[in-house]
N, C-alpha and C positions, 0 to 999 in steps of 0.2 A: 404818428407823433405831432403833438399840436404845437403851434408856430406859437412864439414870444406875443403876449399880450392878447390870445384869441381864448375864448371861454374853453373847460378842459371837458374832453369828452374821449371816452375810452374807446378801445381798437374793438372794431365791429367789422364782421363781415355783412355783406349785403346779397343776402340769400333768398329773396322772396319767391315762392312758387306760384304759377299759376293761379289764377282764383277760379277761372271755369275750366270745366274739358267736355269735349263733344263727346256725344252717347247718340244711338238710334232708339226712338222710341216710335209707337205705333198710336196713332193719332184715333177718333171718333170713328174714322171712315175708312181705317184700316192703311191708310197710308204711313211710311215709312217715313219719318221725318229726323233730321239731323237736329239734337237738343243740347243747348249749354246746362249744363249742371256745376254745382258751388262743389269746390276740393273741398276733402278733409282729409288731414293727414294726424296722425299721433308724434307727438312733440315732447320728448322727455328733457328736462330741467335738471342740470346737475350745476352745483353750484362747489367750488374747488373738490368737484370729482364724487363729490355726494350726491345721490340721489333725491331730488326733492318731489317731482312731481311728473304726471306726465299729462298734458292739455291737447284735448283735441282741437284741431286748430286748421283756419284755409290756410296760413300760411304765407298769407301777403304781407306780415311785417312782422317776424318773429325775432327782431332781435330788440325791437320797442315792446312787444310782448312781455318777452323774457324781463326787461328790467323794468317795464311796469307791474309786471305781476309782484315781484320782489319789493317793489315799492309800495305797494296798496297791502300785500300780505304785512308789511311794517316788518318786513327782515331786513331791509338795507334801509337808512335815514338820506344819504346824499349819494349824488352820483360820481362824487368824488370816491367813494367807497369802489367800486368799479374800475377791473384792471381790463379786462376784454370780454367780450360775448361772440363766441363763434359758434355758428350754426353750421352740421354737416345732414344735409338730407338724407346720403345713404345709410346712414344710421338710426335718421332721424332723431336726432339729439340736439340740444344747446349747450353748451359748456360757458360759463360764467365764472370768470375766475375775479376776486375780490382782493382788496388791499390788504385785509387784516382776518378775515373771517366773517361767518356767521356768529352771533353770539346767541348760546341758548337756542340754535337749531334742533337739536336732540329732543329736546325739552316740549318746544313749540310743536314741535312733529308727535307728539304722543298725543297732542290735546288736539282734535281735529274737529271741527264744526262741518257736518253736512248741511249744505247750503241748498236754495232752492234754482240754483244759477246752473242753465244748460252750455253744456261743453265746459264745464269746471266740476265745480259740486262740494268742493271742500275749501276749507281755510284754516288757516294753522296760528294757534295761540286762542286768546281771549277777542269774542268778535266785537266786544264792547270796548275791549283794552285802548286808554288813553283817550277815547271818543268826548270825554271831558273836557280835555285840553285843547280840542282844536276850538279856534277864535276865528270866525268869515268877517268880511267885511260890514261893518255895522250901516254904514252909509249907501252900500249900494242898492242901485233900484233897478228895477226892469218896467219898460214902458208896456203897453198893450200893441201898441203900434210896432214896437220891436219884437214882440211875439213874434205876431202877424208875417213879420219881415220873414224869420227865423223860418217859420212854419212854410212859406213860399219857395225858401232857398232850400231847404230839405225836400220839397214837392218835386222840383226841377233836376234836381243834382243827379247824376248820372249814377245809377248803383247796379251791384252784381245782382240785388233783388229785384231788379225789372228784369234783368235777363236770365235768372235762374233760379231765383226764392230760395228758401232754406237759408239762410242768414239774417244776421240781425245787424242793426247797423246803432253806431254812434258817433256824434259829430260835436266838435270843439266850436263855439261862434263868441263872435265879437258882442259886445254890445253896446251900442250906440245908441244915439237920438233918432227912432224911427227906422233902423237900419240895423243889420245884422248877417255878417261875411261868416260862412262858414271856413274854418282855417285848417280842418283837420276834416275827414269822414273815413271812419274806417270800420269796415264788415267783417263778421268772423260765425262762425257757424256756434259762438255762445255769445250772447250779448258781454258777458263779465270778461271775454277775451280780448274786446272790441274797445272794453272801458280800460282797461290794462294797458293796451298797444299805445293808447292818447294817452296816458299818465306816464308811459315810458319816453314817448316821443317830446311831451312839456318837459321833461328833465333834461333828454337832451339839446333839446333849443331852446333852454331858458325861460321857457314862457309861465308866467305868472296866473294863476284862474281868478285871483278876486275881481276882473271885471271882464269875465266871461259867462258864459251860458251853456251848460251843457244839455245835448239832445239826446234821446234813446228811445228806439222803436220797441225796445223792450220794456217789459214790468218794474213799476218802483219796487224792489223789496229792502230788506235792511240793510243787505249786503252792497248794491248798490248806492243807497243813500249815503252810508261811510264811504265807501271811497270815492263820491264827489267831494264830500267835506273833507279827504286827506289831500283833496288835489287843491282843497281852498278856494272851490267853486260854491257860489252863493245861490245859484237858479238851477234847478232840475227840471229837465220838461220832457214829455213822453208823450208819445203818441195811444200809451197803453193805460192800464189802471195801475193798483199799488197794491201793496198788503197793509194789515194793522201795523206790524212792527216799523215797514218802513216809515209810515204816517208819524208813528210815535218819536222813531228816531229824526226824522227832519225836525219835529217839532224841538226837540231836546237841543239840538246844536244850530236851529235855527236858519236850516234851509228854505227858500222858497218853492214849494212843489207844486208841477201844473202837471195833470194827466188829463187822460182822453184829448190831448190837441191836437186838431185836424182840421184844416180850411181856418175857418173864423170862430172855432166853437174849442172850447175848456175847460177844466176844474180846477179852479185856483184852491187848493187842500190845505197848504200850509206857508207862513211866511208873507201874509197879506198886506203887511205893513211895509215890503220892500216893491211892492206892488202897486203901478198907475196906469188907473184903469183910464187911460185920456181918451179924448173923442176921437 
């Protein structure tokens, strides 16, 4: 139960799975080595006892993943709609209880779009629904020195990828003059799971995206751009490339999108009016 004057928070389990598991492998010299590998678990999402989707996930943040998935699929409008999120790994399921149910869930589930998202692959409803209603901060700016600071923070951040590979990472970071601090760094077997988990945690922690930068190791597809816009984040950075539809939607919603960003190299694709190439 929430204490008086505290922001609302649904009832949550704390059911994170280990991120890596040790297995034996034989190296090029024939020696047996104990090697960490990334976890991967099916997690079936139920909303008010109705099955919605099965996600393949690392399992590091299953409650935030479930909340962020419902948020980014536009199935819920606010955190207060959620009563409880209960994860049970014995049956590989997460049960979300809502206050008033999901409107038009059956109709939305009839219209599915296959996406390029590894570890997910399907969105419900119209991919472009409500995109025109998204308004991002007009006066937000990102300085080149801040971008470099973010890329350096990501480079030195301890990650599962460095131990075991086989995962994508996403980060939510501050946007300060010449500085950028990583607020959240989530890795999962699919980049969309990682962005959904951050979206869910942003709801839980009441974090506004308007003054933040989002970083991903994965490519910038249409769905990644739409999710960043729905989270209210005006700056999207990737070490990878982008798709034509991702580029088109970024221009439409006004996101500043930067790809191929490693060390001090980058390509600024959209939203150049927000970027400051300071000395």
